[in-house]
Structures are given as C-alpha cells and as structure tokens.
C-alpha positions, 0 to 999 in steps of 0.5 A: 510549455513544452512536454520538456518543460512541463517533465520538468516542471512535474519532476520538481518542487515547484508550484507545479510539482506540489499542486501535481503530488498533491492531486495524485494523493488526494485523487487516489483513494477517490477513484479506488479500483483504480487510484494508480491513474494519478500516479501513474499520468505523473510517471508519463507527463514527468518522464520518472523512469519505471525504475524510480518508482520501483517497477524495474522488471524484475528477473524473475517474476515468478519468484519475486510474485511467490516472494511476496506471496508468502510474506505478505499471507505471513504478515496478516495471519501475524496481524490478525492473530497477534498484534491486532489482538495486542491492540484490543481490536475485536475478533470480527471485523464489523466493516466488512462482516457482510462479506461473510459467506457473500460469493457475490460481493467476492468479485469486486472486492477482489478487484479492489485487494488486487488492482487498488490496494495492491498495485494502486497503494504500493505505487502510491505509498512508495513508489510515488511517494518515496520517489518525492520524498527521496529527491527532496530529503536525500538518500541518507539513513536518517532521511530514509528513516523519516521517509519510512515514518512520515509514508507508513502514518500517512497510510494509517491515516488515510484507512482511518475513515475507512476503519476506524482506529484498529484499521489505522493501526493495522496500516501504519504497521503495515505502511513501515514494514513496506516502507522499511522493505521498500527504503532497502530494496528499492524494489516495488513488485514484490511490495505490490505482491506482498499487499494483495495477498495480504487483503486476499487472505484477510477477505477469504479469513472474513468470507470462510467465517476465520476470524475468531479462530486467527483472533484467537489462535493465540491469546484465548 
C-alpha cells in the first residue's frame, strides 16, 4: 500500500480509519506519559495538517501560555473550592494523598501531569477526537455541541478507574469546559497550557497540605 493510499484510508472511516482511531483511544492511557504517541503517529501517517488538530503556531507563545496557565489555575481553584464540595467529594483526595510532603514523588508526577495530561490528553480528547468527529458529523452548531458532550463524557469515563466517581465528575466538567473552548477557537496550545497548569496546581495543593483549606474555603 502506497503512503498516499494509507493516508487516505487513515483519514477515512472505513476499517483502517476506525481501527486507527480505536488504537489511539485504547493505547493512549496505557502509554502515559507518552500517550500522545499514537495520535502523533496517526497525524504523520495520515498527513493531517497540524492546524486541523489545533496545533497551528500561535501568534504569541508567551500570551498563549500565560492565558492558558491563568485559566487552568482558576479552573482548578474553582473545582477544588466550589465544584467538588458541592458534589460531596472528600476534602482530601485519598488516591493522591501520598504526594503530601513527598518531594521524591514530585519529578515523575510533574512529567505525568504536564506531558501526559497537559499535552497527551488534550491532543487525544480535543485535537484528535474533534478532528475525527468533526469530519464525521460536520461543523454545524448541533454537531459541535454533540462533539463537546460526547468527548466530555468520554474524558470523564476514562478517569473513573483512576479515582472513582469524584475523579470522573471533575474530569467530565473539565472536559466540557475545554471542549467548549476548543469548539469555538480550534486552538489547542492554550488548552494544553491550561490542562498542565490545572494538574500542576492540583499536585502542589496536595504536596503543600492545602487540600482542606481550599475545600473549606467557601463551604465550611
């Protein structure tokens, strides 16, 4: 099979295209923090332009990253102090409490949350899935709404095994917010920065022992 024919099949929705999409989705979580690799291989082999998965070069890297970091930080603080208390989540996350004061665990965790979550998850769940579902469903308002809902729910579902219902709830909320932003802008780099910042702040809150303070900031 020539490279042109392979690229066309990967961009399509026949057996090869569907199988490739399933591989990207199935093997992404297994490969973390290198979960972006299957999607990057698909982009290369399918000859999909970077802009179609949201990775066009921004006009200003500094402004893009700064906006993403500020947005991601604000979203995490809102989630910890408002959303999670409202849904009854415990103030202290038992699955990641081992990070409290654990300096030795920070380097690996930071790689995971920046490279794996920030870049990898955004590329797969926003860039790749929006490109695939957009080609399948179209670019109408109804189609974009359906894509935002579907990817947000899927994003939450894949987090359920990691931390149960509360992790899934937070991930669904984040997925819907980031999905809505991506549907409007088509720009992935700000969301990569936002997602990385969201998780870095989450790790630092646990490491510094600030979980209860933020969880009880509004709801005592």
